[in-house]
C-alpha angles and dihedrals in degrees: 000000000000121000123195115200120203103254094200091058093048092048094048090049092050091050093057095049130153093059136132096230124094122224108238120196123183115202124193117236131197113281094035097284122135130221115210118205118191119196112199122172121195103208100160097104098032094052091049093052101040105020128231119328122246114250118266113247 
């Protein structure tokens, strides 16, 4: 199985971190089924220890 994730959605999600919202992507599978992928990043401790990340350019 090969999955292709939408790069633009992943990049825009990464740019708005830290945030409380998950990124949810639904991918169609053969036979009409759907695969749901939830990206959730817990940044509470890492932001406190390293500070905010510089924007990606």
